[in-house]
Residue, then its C-alpha position, 0 to 999 in steps of 0.5 A: m509526486c508519486l505514491g507507492i503503497p505497500g501490500k501483501v501478495i495473497e494470490k498469483y495468476g496470469d501467464d509469463a506475458l502478463p503476470m497478475s496478483k491479488v494484493d492485500f492492503g490492510g483488508v482491501q484487496k486489489e488486482v495488481c500487475l507483476a510485470y515489473t516484479p515477476e519474481v514475487e511469490i505469495g506472501d511477499y510484500v510489494i510497493v504498488h503504484v497505479g496498479f503495478a508492483i514496482s518493487v519487492i520489499d521485506e516485511a520489516e520495511a513494509q511494517e515501517i511504511f505502515s507505521y509512517l502512514q498511521e502517523i500521517e493519518e493520526q496527524e491529519m485527524e488531529g488537524m481536523t479536530n483542531d479545525e473543528e474546535r476553532m470553528t465552534k469557538e468562532 
């Protein structure tokens, strides 16, 4: 299974041979290669997989993905709480 995570481009550098950027993932900033998305501008949102921006998305789509990820996190936390409750009853 592949997992692409949305992030916001906050800096661009490098050259035509290897365009690079700094991308913000909700407060965590990582270096990302823009070789597959050289058209990206600062402020754009990209889907990142294993250190490469693989597509450009608009802000609305990025926010929708963030919402889905938040739901998954909440479900996982709820499941962990239920597991802890079961363990204390045993």
